[in-house]
C-alpha positions in Angstrom: -1.2 5.7 6.9 0.7 9.0 7.1 -0.9 11.0 4.2 -4.5 9.9 3.6 -5.7 13.4 4.1 -4.2 14.4 0.8 -7.2 12.8 -0.8 -9.5 15.4 0.8 -7.2 18.1 -0.5 -7.2 16.7 -4.0 -11.0 16.4 -3.9 -11.3 20.0 -2.7 -9.1 21.4 -5.4 -10.3 19.1 -8.2 -6.9 17.4 -8.6 -7.8 14.1 -10.2 -4.8 12.2 -8.9 -4.5 8.4 -8.8 -3.1 7.0 -5.6 -1.8 3.4 -5.6 -1.5 1.8 -2.2 0.7 -1.2 -2.2 -0.4 -2.7 1.2 1.9 -5.2 2.9 0.4 -4.4 6.4 3.7 -3.3 7.9 6.4 -0.6 7.8 8.3 -2.7 5.2 11.9 -1.4 5.3 12.1 -1.3 9.0 11.6 -5.1 9.6 14.0 -5.6 6.7 16.7 -3.8 8.6 15.7 -5.4 11.9 15.9 -8.9 10.4 19.3 -8.1 8.8 20.8 -6.9 12.1 18.8 -8.8 14.7 17.1 -11.9 13.1 13.7 -12.8 14.4 13.6 -9.8 16.8 11.1 -7.6 14.9 9.6 -4.8 17.0 6.6 -2.6 16.4 6.4 -2.9 12.6 3.2 -4.9 12.0 0.2 -2.7 11.3 -3.5 -3.1 11.7 -4.3 -1.0 8.6 -7.4 0.9 7.8 -9.6 0.0 4.9 -8.0 2.4 2.5 -10.7 2.0 -0.1 -13.4 2.9 2.5 -11.2 5.9 3.6 -10.8 7.1 0.0 -14.6 6.8 -0.5 -15.2 8.8 2.7 -13.1 11.6 1.1 -15.3 11.4 -2.0 -12.7 9.6 -4.2 -13.2 6.8 -6.5 -11.7 3.7 -4.9 -11.3 0.0 -5.4 -9.2 -3.1 -4.7 -7.0 -4.9 -7.2 -6.0 -8.4 -6.3 -4.5 -9.5 -9.6 -2.5 -7.8 -12.3 -5.5 -8.1 -14.7 -7.7 -6.4 -12.2 -5.1 -3.6 -11.7 -5.1 -2.6 -15.4 -8.9 -2.5 -15.4 -9.0 -0.6 -12.1 -6.5 1.9 -13.4 -8.6 2.6 -16.5 -11.7 3.2 -14.3 -9.6 5.5 -12.0 -8.6 7.5 -15.1 -12.2 7.8 -16.2 -13.6 8.7 -12.8 -13.1 12.5 -13.1 -12.2 12.7 -9.5 -9.3 11.6 -7.2 -8.9 7.9 -7.2 -7.2 5.2 -5.1 -6.4 1.6 -6.0 -5.4 -0.7 -3.1 -3.2 -3.7 -3.8 -2.5 -6.2 -1.0 0.8 -8.0 -1.3 2.5 -10.8 0.7 4.4 -9.1 3.6 7.3 -11.5 3.1 8.1 -10.0 -0.3 10.1 -7.0 0.8 12.0 -6.1 -2.4 11.6 -7.2 -6.0 14.5 -9.6 -5.6 14.3 -10.8 -1.9 12.1 -11.7 1.0 12.1 -11.2 4.7 12.6 -14.9 5.0 15.8 -14.8 2.8 17.2 -11.8 4.7 16.6 -13.6 8.0 18.3 -16.7 6.8 21.3 -14.8 5.5 21.7 -12.9 8.8 21.8 -16.1 10.9 
């Protein structure tokens, strides 16, 4: 949510970048630290995100969702072939905070 305007810049200058948005609908590392230090007392980290695919399309970029690994590979190929900036949005479970742990596990360890 902090740098979406770069898609407009990429479009303007013909930089055919591919942006991958891994969307967990929160500022992920902040609740991780909050849970570790103050279990169950999360403040101001859940987000009501924009539709990043719609935003990218508004900037003139190719954009699509990927909801499974198989879809991602195909979406990435289409993004490479698009001849313009592209964005792929992937929604993930917000409990999965790192590859090897979850918010739930961090909360349990902090109690």
